[in-house]
MARKE-242602 format. One record per residue (C-alpha): chain; residue in one letter; x, y, z. Coordinates in steps of 0.05 Angstrom, whole numbers, plus 5000, padded with zeros to 4 digits. Layout:
{ch:A&aa:a&px:X&py:Y&pz:Z}
...
This chain:
{ch:A&aa:m&px:5000&py:5000&pz:5000}
{ch:A&aa:s&px:5025&py:5069&pz:4985}
{ch:A&aa:q&px:5037&py:5118&pz:5042}
{ch:A&aa:h&px:5035&py:5193&pz:5043}
{ch:A&aa:t&px:5062&py:5246&pz:5088}
{ch:A&aa:k&px:4998&py:5287&pz:5097}
{ch:A&aa:p&px:4925&py:5283&pz:5079}
{ch:A&aa:p&px:4899&py:5330&pz:5026}
{ch:A&aa:g&px:4840&py:5379&pz:5031}
{ch:A&aa:p&px:4808&py:5417&pz:5087}
{ch:A&aa:a&px:4787&py:5355&pz:5127}
{ch:A&aa:a&px:4858&py:5340&pz:5149}
{ch:A&aa:q&px:4863&py:5288&pz:5204}
{ch:A&aa:t&px:4916&py:5270&pz:5253}
{ch:A&aa:g&px:4954&py:5205&pz:5250}
{ch:A&aa:p&px:4982&py:5163&pz:5193}
{ch:A&aa:v&px:4954&py:5168&pz:5122}
{ch:A&aa:r&px:4945&py:5104&pz:5082}
{ch:A&aa:d&px:4904&py:5081&pz:5025}
{ch:A&aa:l&px:4838&py:5047&pz:5041}
{ch:A&aa:p&px:4848&py:4971&pz:5034}
{ch:A&aa:e&px:4813&py:4934&pz:4978}
{ch:A&aa:p&px:4744&py:4912&pz:5000}
{ch:A&aa:m&px:4739&py:4841&pz:5021}
{ch:A&aa:p&px:4684&py:4796&pz:4992}
{ch:A&aa:l&px:4617&py:4802&pz:5027}
{ch:A&aa:r&px:4618&py:4730&pz:5051}
{ch:A&aa:r&px:4683&py:4744&pz:5089}
{ch:A&aa:m&px:4652&py:4806&pz:5122}
{ch:A&aa:v&px:4598&py:4766&pz:5155}
{ch:A&aa:g&px:4610&py:4762&pz:5230}
{ch:A&aa:p&px:4603&py:4828&pz:5269}
{ch:A&aa:g&px:4528&py:4831&pz:5257}
{ch:A&aa:i&px:4522&py:4758&pz:5280}
{ch:A&aa:v&px:4561&py:4773&pz:5343}
{ch:A&aa:a&px:4518&py:4834&pz:5357}
{ch:A&aa:v&px:4452&py:4795&pz:5348}
{ch:A&aa:g&px:4481&py:4734&pz:5384}
{ch:A&aa:i&px:4495&py:4775&pz:5446}
{ch:A&aa:g&px:4431&py:4814&pz:5441}
{ch:A&aa:l&px:4389&py:4753&pz:5427}
{ch:A&aa:a&px:4377&py:4736&pz:5499}
{ch:A&aa:a&px:4344&py:4778&pz:5553}
{ch:A&aa:g&px:4300&py:4816&pz:5504}
{ch:A&aa:e&px:4279&py:4760&pz:5458}
{ch:A&aa:i&px:4273&py:4705&pz:5510}
{ch:A&aa:i&px:4248&py:4742&pz:5572}
{ch:A&aa:l&px:4231&py:4817&pz:5568}
{ch:A&aa:w&px:4192&py:4820&pz:5502}
{ch:A&aa:p&px:4155&py:4754&pz:5512}
{ch:A&aa:y&px:4138&py:4777&pz:5584}
{ch:A&aa:l&px:4110&py:4843&pz:5558}
{ch:A&aa:t&px:4070&py:4804&pz:5506}
{ch:A&aa:s&px:4042&py:4757&pz:5560}
{ch:A&aa:i&px:4013&py:4816&pz:5599}
{ch:A&aa:g&px:3998&py:4866&pz:5543}
{ch:A&aa:g&px:3987&py:4824&pz:5481}
{ch:A&aa:l&px:4017&py:4839&pz:5412}
{ch:A&aa:g&px:4006&py:4913&pz:5414}
{ch:A&aa:l&px:4080&py:4930&pz:5423}
{ch:A&aa:l&px:4107&py:4893&pz:5363}
{ch:A&aa:w&px:4108&py:4960&pz:5325}
{ch:A&aa:l&px:4156&py:4988&pz:5377}
{ch:A&aa:a&px:4204&py:4932&pz:5367}
{ch:A&aa:l&px:4205&py:4943&pz:5291}
{ch:A&aa:v&px:4215&py:5019&pz:5301}
{ch:A&aa:t&px:4271&py:5007&pz:5351}
{ch:A&aa:l&px:4308&py:4958&pz:5304}
{ch:A&aa:a&px:4304&py:5007&pz:5246}
{ch:A&aa:i&px:4332&py:5063&pz:5288}
{ch:A&aa:q&px:4387&py:5017&pz:5315}
{ch:A&aa:f&px:4407&py:4998&pz:5245}
{ch:A&aa:v&px:4424&py:5071&pz:5229}
{ch:A&aa:i&px:4458&py:5082&pz:5296}
{ch:A&aa:n&px:4500&py:5020&pz:5288}
{ch:A&aa:m&px:4522&py:5038&pz:5218}
{ch:A&aa:e&px:4544&py:5107&pz:5242}
{ch:A&aa:i&px:4587&py:5070&pz:5293}
{ch:A&aa:e&px:4615&py:5028&pz:5237}
{ch:A&aa:r&px:4625&py:5089&pz:5191}
{ch:A&aa:y&px:4675&py:5121&pz:5237}
{ch:A&aa:t&px:4718&py:5058&pz:5247}
{ch:A&aa:l&px:4714&py:5039&pz:5173}
{ch:A&aa:a&px:4743&py:5108&pz:5156}
{ch:A&aa:t&px:4795&py:5113&pz:5212}
{ch:A&aa:g&px:4809&py:5045&pz:5243}
{ch:A&aa:q&px:4794&py:5077&pz:5311}
{ch:A&aa:t&px:4735&py:5060&pz:5356}
{ch:A&aa:a&px:4679&py:5108&pz:5365}
{ch:A&aa:v&px:4693&py:5115&pz:5440}
{ch:A&aa:a&px:4765&py:5135&pz:5423}
{ch:A&aa:g&px:4736&py:5186&pz:5375}
{ch:A&aa:f&px:4692&py:5216&pz:5429}
{ch:A&aa:s&px:4751&py:5218&pz:5476}
{ch:A&aa:r&px:4792&py:5259&pz:5428}
{ch:A&aa:w&px:4747&py:5319&pz:5445}
{ch:A&aa:w&px:4742&py:5305&pz:5519}
{ch:A&aa:k&px:4766&py:5245&pz:5559}
{ch:A&aa:g&px:4705&py:5252&pz:5603}
{ch:A&aa:w&px:4661&py:5222&pz:5548}
{ch:A&aa:g&px:4702&py:5158&pz:5550}
{ch:A&aa:i&px:4700&py:5157&pz:5626}
{ch:A&aa:l&px:4624&py:5166&pz:5627}
{ch:A&aa:i&px:4614&py:5112&pz:5575}
{ch:A&aa:c&px:4660&py:5063&pz:5609}
{ch:A&aa:l&px:4627&py:5075&pz:5675}
{ch:A&aa:a&px:4558&py:5068&pz:5643}
{ch:A&aa:g&px:4580&py:5003&pz:5610}
{ch:A&aa:a&px:4608&py:4976&pz:5676}
{ch:A&aa:f&px:4542&py:4994&pz:5711}
{ch:A&aa:q&px:4501&py:4965&pz:5653}
{ch:A&aa:y&px:4535&py:4897&pz:5653}
{ch:A&aa:v&px:4557&py:4887&pz:5725}
{ch:A&aa:w&px:4486&py:4864&pz:5740}
{ch:A&aa:p&px:4490&py:4789&pz:5720}
{ch:A&aa:g&px:4418&py:4784&pz:5698}
{ch:A&aa:w&px:4435&py:4744&pz:5635}
{ch:A&aa:a&px:4477&py:4691&pz:5671}
{ch:A&aa:t&px:4425&py:4686&pz:5727}
{ch:A&aa:s&px:4367&py:4679&pz:5679}
{ch:A&aa:g&px:4405&py:4624&pz:5641}
{ch:A&aa:s&px:4420&py:4588&pz:5706}
{ch:A&aa:t&px:4347&py:4594&pz:5728}
{ch:A&aa:v&px:4323&py:4563&pz:5663}
{ch:A&aa:f&px:4377&py:4509&pz:5671}
{ch:A&aa:t&px:4346&py:4489&pz:5738}
{ch:A&aa:y&px:4280&py:4479&pz:5701}
{ch:A&aa:l&px:4317&py:4434&pz:5652}
{ch:A&aa:v&px:4352&py:4390&pz:5704}
{ch:A&aa:g&px:4298&py:4393&pz:5757}
{ch:A&aa:g&px:4334&py:4432&pz:5811}
{ch:A&aa:g&px:4396&py:4469&pz:5834}
{ch:A&aa:d&px:4417&py:4536&pz:5861}
{ch:A&aa:p&px:4416&py:4588&pz:5807}
{ch:A&aa:v&px:4463&py:4634&pz:5845}
{ch:A&aa:w&px:4520&py:4584&pz:5850}
{ch:A&aa:i&px:4508&py:4559&pz:5780}
{ch:A&aa:s&px:4513&py:4632&pz:5755}
{ch:A&aa:v&px:4579&py:4643&pz:5793}
{ch:A&aa:a&px:4608&py:4579&pz:5763}
{ch:A&aa:v&px:4585&py:4600&pz:5694}
{ch:A&aa:l&px:4616&py:4670&pz:5701}
{ch:A&aa:v&px:4683&py:4639&pz:5723}
{ch:A&aa:a&px:4680&py:4591&pz:5664}
{ch:A&aa:i&px:4668&py:4647&pz:5616}
{ch:A&aa:g&px:4728&py:4685&pz:5645}
{ch:A&aa:v&px:4772&py:4624&pz:5635}
{ch:A&aa:l&px:4749&py:4616&pz:5563}
{ch:A&aa:l&px:4763&py:4689&pz:5545}
{ch:A&aa:t&px:4830&py:4687&pz:5582}
{ch:A&aa:f&px:4857&py:4629&pz:5541}
{ch:A&aa:s&px:4827&py:4649&pz:5473}
{ch:A&aa:k&px:4883&py:4664&pz:5425}
{ch:A&aa:v&px:4842&py:4713&pz:5383}
{ch:A&aa:i&px:4785&py:4733&pz:5429}
{ch:A&aa:y&px:4740&py:4760&pz:5373}
{ch:A&aa:k&px:4743&py:4693&pz:5337}
{ch:A&aa:t&px:4721&py:4655&pz:5400}
{ch:A&aa:v&px:4664&py:4703&pz:5413}
{ch:A&aa:e&px:4642&py:4700&pz:5340}
{ch:A&aa:r&px:4640&py:4624&pz:5339}
{ch:A&aa:v&px:4602&py:4619&pz:5404}
{ch:A&aa:e&px:4550&py:4670&pz:5383}
{ch:A&aa:s&px:4544&py:4639&pz:5313}
{ch:A&aa:v&px:4527&py:4571&pz:5342}
{ch:A&aa:k&px:4478&py:4603&pz:5390}
{ch:A&aa:v&px:4442&py:4640&pz:5333}
{ch:A&aa:a&px:4439&py:4576&pz:5292}
{ch:A&aa:l&px:4409&py:4537&pz:5350}
{ch:A&aa:t&px:4358&py:4591&pz:5366}
{ch:A&aa:l&px:4335&py:4597&pz:5294}
{ch:A&aa:f&px:4328&py:4520&pz:5292}
{ch:A&aa:f&px:4283&py:4523&pz:5354}
{ch:A&aa:l&px:4242&py:4579&pz:5324}
{ch:A&aa:a&px:4231&py:4540&pz:5259}
{ch:A&aa:i&px:4204&py:4482&pz:5300}
{ch:A&aa:a&px:4160&py:4528&pz:5340}
{ch:A&aa:v&px:4131&py:4559&pz:5276}
{ch:A&aa:v&px:4112&py:4490&pz:5251}
{ch:A&aa:f&px:4085&py:4459&pz:5315}
{ch:A&aa:v&px:4059&py:4515&pz:5360}
{ch:A&aa:i&px:4039&py:4581&pz:5327}
{ch:A&aa:s&px:3971&py:4581&pz:5294}
{ch:A&aa:l&px:3951&py:4618&pz:5232}
{ch:A&aa:s&px:3902&py:4662&pz:5273}
{ch:A&aa:t&px:3960&py:4685&pz:5317}
{ch:A&aa:w&px:4001&py:4704&pz:5256}
{ch:A&aa:g&px:3942&py:4743&pz:5229}
{ch:A&aa:e&px:3929&py:4779&pz:5296}
{ch:A&aa:g&px:4004&py:4796&pz:5301}
{ch:A&aa:a&px:4003&py:4830&pz:5234}
{ch:A&aa:e&px:3937&py:4866&pz:5249}
{ch:A&aa:k&px:3962&py:4891&pz:5317}
{ch:A&aa:t&px:4027&py:4916&pz:5288}
{ch:A&aa:v&px:3991&py:4960&pz:5239}
{ch:A&aa:s&px:3929&py:4982&pz:5279}
{ch:A&aa:g&px:3965&py:4989&pz:5344}
{ch:A&aa:f&px:4022&py:5032&pz:5316}
{ch:A&aa:g&px:4039&py:5087&pz:5366}
{ch:A&aa:q&px:3995&py:5058&pz:5422}
{ch:A&aa:i&px:4018&py:5029&pz:5489}
{ch:A&aa:p&px:3976&py:4971&pz:5514}
{ch:A&aa:d&px:3946&py:4974&pz:5584}
{ch:A&aa:g&px:3990&py:4948&pz:5640}
{ch:A&aa:i&px:4055&py:4968&pz:5606}
{ch:A&aa:t&px:4096&py:5022&pz:5643}
{ch:A&aa:f&px:4146&py:5070&pz:5614}
{ch:A&aa:t&px:4201&py:5035&pz:5655}
{ch:A&aa:m&px:4181&py:4969&pz:5621}
{ch:A&aa:i&px:4184&py:5004&pz:5553}
{ch:A&aa:l&px:4251&py:5036&pz:5565}
{ch:A&aa:s&px:4276&py:4967&pz:5587}
{ch:A&aa:a&px:4247&py:4935&pz:5523}
{ch:A&aa:l&px:4281&py:4988&pz:5480}
{ch:A&aa:g&px:4347&py:4972&pz:5512}
{ch:A&aa:a&px:4337&py:4897&pz:5500}
{ch:A&aa:a&px:4311&py:4900&pz:5428}
{ch:A&aa:g&px:4370&py:4874&pz:5387}
{ch:A&aa:a&px:4428&py:4910&pz:5421}
{ch:A&aa:g&px:4431&py:4969&pz:5467}
{ch:A&aa:g&px:4477&py:5016&pz:5504}
{ch:A&aa:v&px:4551&py:5001&pz:5503}
{ch:A&aa:h&px:4535&py:4935&pz:5466}
{ch:A&aa:n&px:4525&py:4976&pz:5402}
{ch:A&aa:l&px:4589&py:5017&pz:5410}
{ch:A&aa:v&px:4632&py:4955&pz:5411}
{ch:A&aa:l&px:4615&py:4942&pz:5339}
{ch:A&aa:s&px:4675&py:4988&pz:5327}
{ch:A&aa:n&px:4721&py:4939&pz:5362}
{ch:A&aa:w&px:4690&py:4878&pz:5326}
{ch:A&aa:i&px:4695&py:4906&pz:5256}
{ch:A&aa:r&px:4767&py:4929&pz:5271}
{ch:A&aa:d&px:4785&py:4858&pz:5292}
{ch:A&aa:k&px:4748&py:4833&pz:5229}
{ch:A&aa:r&px:4794&py:4878&pz:5187}
{ch:A&aa:y&px:4740&py:4924&pz:5159}
{ch:A&aa:g&px:4767&py:4984&pz:5121}
{ch:A&aa:m&px:4822&py:5023&pz:5157}
{ch:A&aa:g&px:4814&py:4973&pz:5214}
{ch:A&aa:a&px:4860&py:4928&pz:5174}
{ch:A&aa:h&px:4919&py:4972&pz:5195}
{ch:A&aa:v&px:4905&py:4962&pz:5269}
{ch:A&aa:p&px:4931&py:4899&pz:5307}
{ch:A&aa:r&px:4877&py:4855&pz:5336}
{ch:A&aa:l&px:4862&py:4839&pz:5410}
{ch:A&aa:i&px:4897&py:4775&pz:5427}
{ch:A&aa:s&px:4904&py:4740&pz:5494}
{ch:A&aa:p&px:4968&py:4760&pz:5530}
{ch:A&aa:i&px:4974&py:4687&pz:5551}
{ch:A&aa:t&px:4968&py:4653&pz:5483}
{ch:A&aa:g&px:4988&py:4706&pz:5431}
{ch:A&aa:q&px:5030&py:4765&pz:5413}
{ch:A&aa:e&px:4990&py:4813&pz:5371}
{ch:A&aa:e&px:4965&py:4873&pz:5410}
{ch:A&aa:a&px:4906&py:4917&pz:5392}
{ch:A&aa:s&px:4924&py:4991&pz:5392}
{ch:A&aa:g&px:4868&py:5038&pz:5412}
{ch:A&aa:g&px:4911&py:5099&pz:5397}
{ch:A&aa:d&px:4917&py:5089&pz:5321}
{ch:A&aa:r&px:4876&py:5134&pz:5279}
{ch:A&aa:y&px:4886&py:5131&pz:5204}
{ch:A&aa:s&px:4859&py:5170&pz:5145}
{ch:A&aa:f&px:4860&py:5158&pz:5071}
{ch:A&aa:p&px:4874&py:5208&pz:5014}
{ch:A&aa:d&px:4813&py:5236&pz:4980}
{ch:A&aa:t&px:4826&py:5204&pz:4914}
{ch:A&aa:e&px:4777&py:5173&pz:4866}
{ch:A&aa:d&px:4806&py:5102&pz:4877}
{ch:A&aa:n&px:4798&py:5108&pz:4953}
{ch:A&aa:l&px:4728&py:5136&pz:4948}
{ch:A&aa:s&px:4709&py:5081&pz:4900}
{ch:A&aa:r&px:4734&py:5029&pz:4950}
{ch:A&aa:w&px:4698&py:5066&pz:5006}
{ch:A&aa:r&px:4630&py:5061&pz:4970}
{ch:A&aa:i&px:4639&py:4986&pz:4963}
{ch:A&aa:w&px:4661&py:4977&pz:5036}
{ch:A&aa:w&px:4601&py:5020&pz:5059}
{ch:A&aa:k&px:4551&py:4983&pz:5016}
{ch:A&aa:r&px:4575&py:4914&pz:5038}
{ch:A&aa:a&px:4578&py:4934&pz:5111}
{ch:A&aa:n&px:4506&py:4957&pz:5108}
{ch:A&aa:i&px:4484&py:4893&pz:5074}
{ch:A&aa:e&px:4521&py:4850&pz:5126}
{ch:A&aa:h&px:4488&py:4886&pz:5184}
{ch:A&aa:l&px:4419&py:4889&pz:5153}
{ch:A&aa:t&px:4417&py:4815&pz:5138}
{ch:A&aa:t&px:4452&py:4786&pz:5200}
{ch:A&aa:f&px:4431&py:4835&pz:5254}
{ch:A&aa:v&px:4365&py:4869&pz:5234}
{ch:A&aa:l&px:4333&py:4812&pz:5198}
{ch:A&aa:v&px:4350&py:4760&pz:5251}
{ch:A&aa:c&px:4326&py:4807&pz:5307}
{ch:A&aa:i&px:4259&py:4818&pz:5272}
{ch:A&aa:v&px:4249&py:4743&pz:5264}
{ch:A&aa:t&px:4270&py:4725&pz:5335}
{ch:A&aa:i&px:4231&py:4779&pz:5371}
{ch:A&aa:g&px:4170&py:4769&pz:5327}
{ch:A&aa:v&px:4168&py:4693&pz:5334}
{ch:A&aa:m&px:4182&py:4693&pz:5409}
{ch:A&aa:c&px:4126&py:4745&pz:5420}
{ch:A&aa:l&px:4079&py:4704&pz:5379}
{ch:A&aa:l&px:4097&py:4642&pz:5420}
{ch:A&aa:a&px:4084&py:4680&pz:5485}
{ch:A&aa:y&px:4018&py:4704&pz:5459}
{ch:A&aa:e&px:3998&py:4636&pz:5435}
{ch:A&aa:t&px:4014&py:4602&pz:5502}
{ch:A&aa:l&px:4012&py:4654&pz:5557}
{ch:A&aa:f&px:3969&py:4715&pz:5541}
{ch:A&aa:g&px:3908&py:4721&pz:5585}
{ch:A&aa:r&px:3934&py:4678&pz:5644}
{ch:A&aa:d&px:3931&py:4707&pz:5713}
{ch:A&aa:d&px:3985&py:4664&pz:5744}
{ch:A&aa:l&px:4046&py:4699&pz:5715}
{ch:A&aa:e&px:4099&py:4728&pz:5758}
{ch:A&aa:s&px:4151&py:4781&pz:5741}
{ch:A&aa:d&px:4209&py:4731&pz:5738}
{ch:A&aa:p&px:4230&py:4675&pz:5692}
{ch:A&aa:s&px:4181&py:4626&pz:5722}
{ch:A&aa:f&px:4134&py:4644&pz:5665}
{ch:A&aa:l&px:4185&py:4606&pz:5621}
{ch:A&aa:r&px:4172&py:4545&pz:5662}
{ch:A&aa:i&px:4097&py:4552&pz:5650}
{ch:A&aa:q&px:4110&py:4560&pz:5576}
{ch:A&aa:g&px:4154&py:4498&pz:5575}
{ch:A&aa:d&px:4099&py:4458&pz:5608}
{ch:A&aa:i&px:4050&py:4481&pz:5555}
{ch:A&aa:f&px:4098&py:4459&pz:5501}
{ch:A&aa:a&px:4103&py:4391&pz:5533}
{ch:A&aa:a&px:4027&py:4385&pz:5538}
{ch:A&aa:e&px:4011&py:4409&pz:5468}
{ch:A&aa:v&px:4070&py:4382&pz:5429}
{ch:A&aa:g&px:4113&py:4336&pz:5470}
{ch:A&aa:e&px:4164&py:4332&pz:5526}
{ch:A&aa:w&px:4219&py:4338&pz:5474}
{ch:A&aa:l&px:4200&py:4408&pz:5456}
{ch:A&aa:k&px:4201&py:4430&pz:5529}
{ch:A&aa:i&px:4271&py:4401&pz:5538}
{ch:A&aa:l&px:4295&py:4435&pz:5473}
{ch:A&aa:f&px:4265&py:4502&pz:5495}
{ch:A&aa:f&px:4299&py:4501&pz:5563}
{ch:A&aa:a&px:4366&py:4477&pz:5537}
{ch:A&aa:i&px:4370&py:4529&pz:5481}
{ch:A&aa:a&px:4345&py:4586&pz:5528}
{ch:A&aa:a&px:4398&py:4569&pz:5580}
{ch:A&aa:v&px:4455&py:4565&pz:5530}
{ch:A&aa:s&px:4431&py:4628&pz:5495}
{ch:A&aa:l&px:4429&py:4668&pz:5559}
{ch:A&aa:w&px:4499&py:4643&pz:5582}
{ch:A&aa:a&px:4527&py:4659&pz:5513}
{ch:A&aa:a&px:4499&py:4729&pz:5519}
{ch:A&aa:a&px:4533&py:4737&pz:5587}
{ch:A&aa:m&px:4600&py:4718&pz:5555}
{ch:A&aa:g&px:4589&py:4768&pz:5499}
{ch:A&aa:l&px:4571&py:4824&pz:5547}
{ch:A&aa:l&px:4633&py:4814&pz:5587}
{ch:A&aa:d&px:4672&py:4818&pz:5523}
{ch:A&aa:v&px:4636&py:4883&pz:5507}
{ch:A&aa:i&px:4655&py:4920&pz:5570}
{ch:A&aa:g&px:4726&py:4890&pz:5569}
{ch:A&aa:r&px:4737&py:4917&pz:5499}
{ch:A&aa:v&px:4708&py:4986&pz:5510}
{ch:A&aa:a&px:4744&py:4999&pz:5576}
{ch:A&aa:s&px:4811&py:4971&pz:5556}
{ch:A&aa:d&px:4811&py:5010&pz:5490}
{ch:A&aa:f&px:4796&py:5076&pz:5527}
{ch:A&aa:l&px:4845&py:5065&pz:5585}
{ch:A&aa:r&px:4903&py:5043&pz:5539}
{ch:A&aa:r&px:4893&py:5101&pz:5490}
{ch:A&aa:n&px:4884&py:5156&pz:5541}
{ch:A&aa:y&px:4926&py:5137&pz:5603}
{ch:A&aa:l&px:4972&py:5077&pz:5591}
{ch:A&aa:m&px:5000&py:5084&pz:5519}
{ch:A&aa:s&px:5071&py:5085&pz:5546}
{ch:A&aa:s&px:5061&py:5026&pz:5594}
{ch:A&aa:t&px:5095&py:4962&pz:5576}
{ch:A&aa:r&px:5059&py:4924&pz:5633}
{ch:A&aa:w&px:4988&py:4946&pz:5619}
{ch:A&aa:t&px:4977&py:4926&pz:5547}
{ch:A&aa:e&px:4906&py:4929&pz:5519}
{ch:A&aa:a&px:4900&py:4853&pz:5525}
{ch:A&aa:r&px:4918&py:4855&pz:5599}
{ch:A&aa:l&px:4872&py:4912&pz:5612}
{ch:A&aa:y&px:4817&py:4873&pz:5577}
{ch:A&aa:l&px:4825&py:4812&pz:5622}
{ch:A&aa:a&px:4830&py:4856&pz:5685}
{ch:A&aa:v&px:4763&py:4889&pz:5667}
{ch:A&aa:v&px:4730&py:4823&pz:5651}
{ch:A&aa:w&px:4752&py:4790&pz:5716}
{ch:A&aa:t&px:4733&py:4851&pz:5756}
{ch:A&aa:e&px:4662&py:4848&pz:5727}
{ch:A&aa:i&px:4659&py:4774&pz:5742}
{ch:A&aa:v&px:4680&py:4785&pz:5815}
{ch:A&aa:l&px:4632&py:4843&pz:5825}
{ch:A&aa:g&px:4575&py:4804&pz:5790}
{ch:A&aa:s&px:4588&py:4744&pz:5836}
{ch:A&aa:i&px:4587&py:4789&pz:5898}
{ch:A&aa:i&px:4520&py:4819&pz:5875}
{ch:A&aa:l&px:4490&py:4749&pz:5868}
{ch:A&aa:l&px:4519&py:4723&pz:5934}
{ch:A&aa:s&px:4493&py:4785&pz:5971}
{ch:A&aa:g&px:4423&py:4765&pz:5956}
{ch:A&aa:f&px:4405&py:4811&pz:5895}
{ch:A&aa:d&px:4391&py:4752&pz:5851}
{ch:A&aa:q&px:4323&py:4766&pz:5817}
{ch:A&aa:p&px:4335&py:4759&pz:5742}
{ch:A&aa:i&px:4279&py:4806&pz:5718}
{ch:A&aa:g&px:4300&py:4860&pz:5766}
{ch:A&aa:l&px:4373&py:4854&pz:5745}
{ch:A&aa:l&px:4353&py:4857&pz:5671}
{ch:A&aa:v&px:4309&py:4917&pz:5679}
{ch:A&aa:v&px:4365&py:4957&pz:5713}
{ch:A&aa:s&px:4414&py:4937&pz:5657}
{ch:A&aa:t&px:4369&py:4949&pz:5599}
{ch:A&aa:c&px:4342&py:5017&pz:5624}
{ch:A&aa:a&px:4414&py:5040&pz:5632}
{ch:A&aa:a&px:4427&py:5016&pz:5561}
{ch:A&aa:s&px:4373&py:5060&pz:5533}
{ch:A&aa:v&px:4399&py:5122&pz:5568}
{ch:A&aa:v&px:4471&py:5108&pz:5544}
{ch:A&aa:t&px:4445&py:5100&pz:5473}
{ch:A&aa:l&px:4413&py:5169&pz:5478}
{ch:A&aa:l&px:4479&py:5199&pz:5499}
{ch:A&aa:y&px:4524&py:5171&pz:5446}
{ch:A&aa:s&px:4473&py:5182&pz:5390}
{ch:A&aa:i&px:4483&py:5256&pz:5403}
{ch:A&aa:l&px:4559&py:5247&pz:5403}
{ch:A&aa:l&px:4557&py:5205&pz:5338}
{ch:A&aa:i&px:4526&py:5262&pz:5299}
{ch:A&aa:r&px:4584&py:5307&pz:5320}
{ch:A&aa:l&px:4635&py:5254&pz:5306}
{ch:A&aa:n&px:4612&py:5237&pz:5236}
{ch:A&aa:t&px:4599&py:5308&pz:5213}
{ch:A&aa:k&px:4662&py:5343&pz:5239}
{ch:A&aa:d&px:4716&py:5289&pz:5245}
{ch:A&aa:l&px:4709&py:5255&pz:5177}
{ch:A&aa:p&px:4725&py:5280&pz:5106}
{ch:A&aa:r&px:4667&py:5315&pz:5074}
{ch:A&aa:a&px:4657&py:5260&pz:5021}
{ch:A&aa:i&px:4641&py:5206&pz:5072}
{ch:A&aa:r&px:4606&py:5245&pz:5126}
{ch:A&aa:i&px:4535&py:5230&pz:5151}
{ch:A&aa:r&px:4482&py:5269&pz:5114}
{ch:A&aa:g&px:4411&py:5266&pz:5087}
{ch:A&aa:v&px:4364&py:5212&pz:5110}
{ch:A&aa:r&px:4415&py:5181&pz:5157}
{ch:A&aa:l&px:4427&py:5247&pz:5192}
{ch:A&aa:a&px:4353&py:5258&pz:5199}
{ch:A&aa:t&px:4344&py:5188&pz:5227}
{ch:A&aa:m&px:4397&py:5201&pz:5279}
{ch:A&aa:v&px:4358&py:5263&pz:5302}
{ch:A&aa:i&px:4296&py:5220&pz:5306}
{ch:A&aa:a&px:4334&py:5169&pz:5347}
{ch:A&aa:i&px:4353&py:5222&pz:5397}
{ch:A&aa:c&px:4281&py:5245&pz:5403}
{ch:A&aa:f&px:4257&py:5172&pz:5407}
{ch:A&aa:y&px:4302&py:5150&pz:5465}
{ch:A&aa:g&px:4297&py:5219&pz:5498}
{ch:A&aa:f&px:4221&py:5216&pz:5500}
{ch:A&aa:f&px:4217&py:5149&pz:5535}
{ch:A&aa:a&px:4275&py:5166&pz:5582}
{ch:A&aa:i&px:4240&py:5230&pz:5604}
{ch:A&aa:a&px:4173&py:5196&pz:5609}
{ch:A&aa:m&px:4203&py:5143&pz:5655}
{ch:A&aa:v&px:4235&py:5196&pz:5700}
{ch:A&aa:i&px:4169&py:5235&pz:5705}
{ch:A&aa:t&px:4128&py:5172&pz:5722}
{ch:A&aa:q&px:4180&py:5151&pz:5776}
{ch:A&aa:l&px:4179&py:5222&pz:5806}
{ch:A&aa:q&px:4102&py:5221&pz:5808}
{ch:A&aa:k&px:4106&py:5158&pz:5853}
{ch:A&aa:l&px:4148&py:5195&pz:5906}
């Protein structure tokens, strides 16, 4: 690749200048969207959205579709910056003020320190095996996840493989459910409610529940931001110039959060950019958005078919046990076993992915802003320190008695929605001022980002007002 001494034009950027790499084939780009949906395909799809459906019917499906459409645009703006610079979005925010990175890291730590995903998976596992203590099972699962991440040579590849298997198993279960459980009338009612109920909130659904559901639809909060790290490790665009995050125990290559590249504003580079951008959009639309629509939709239809109208549902995962018993009665014991097994594995895989999320975001920020000259605290070592700290804190929370899965998930997902509101504002600034004019956000995408800010802002303010009214 040719190198240059300085970037041309008024949108000059700091850091090395190199040509944009040749676009890789679309089939090789598949991965980051699967990881994102694999991690997100858990609390929302298996617990929160089905629970809302069981008490409020199908009248919120429209909100899931709107949320996923908005998230697609937000996620692609996160990817835009890293494609163009090789640097993560959090590192980009921190170039203006380190406080943004500190706030996001603290928000991410708060969002994921509550081990609701691991606890939910362990609770469902006890349904599968007929007993056990979910707290100690969860602690054991968290430790096992820490060991797996610690000894993974290329951590991204391990996470991608685990989440890919999880997505495949989940889609397999949903295909069976479509054939054996969901009736045609439920499909028809789902379509009708999505259209006629647009903009309406069913009775019994609070703004806190809605904000939680927004944070659990697809991805949410810091989870979205780590797309920067994943596409960098996948070698998208200028990310190909940045070393990947590899275990300090098993590998040598070291991710470098401080690198920020730019490419000359030539026709060849812009032509390559258009191909990269088109293929990145296709990858995310087909692997993230489409899979999220299918999983949330089918799981909500399943909940409506089996649980809606019952008066014995509690605000904890016990409603999944009721649902499993209905599967056994109407289809066969085998479907109940399959449902519990896949739900437990899915929630545990999400717990692993979320530990990876906060580990990447925090280590990238700390290394770039405070420890660039340190030979001891490499990004890989910082990553493992953050992961194990979250594991220890999560275990302490569980052992202290705060072990109700739904409560843990609501705290985490409400925090996710508020964080998404914050960085949506920052992304507009980042992709209008810190990128060359030819590849900046504009038009429909810019308008959608403004809508996203209003969208998350409305529900966040509504939640605060309703909570204050209770005081």
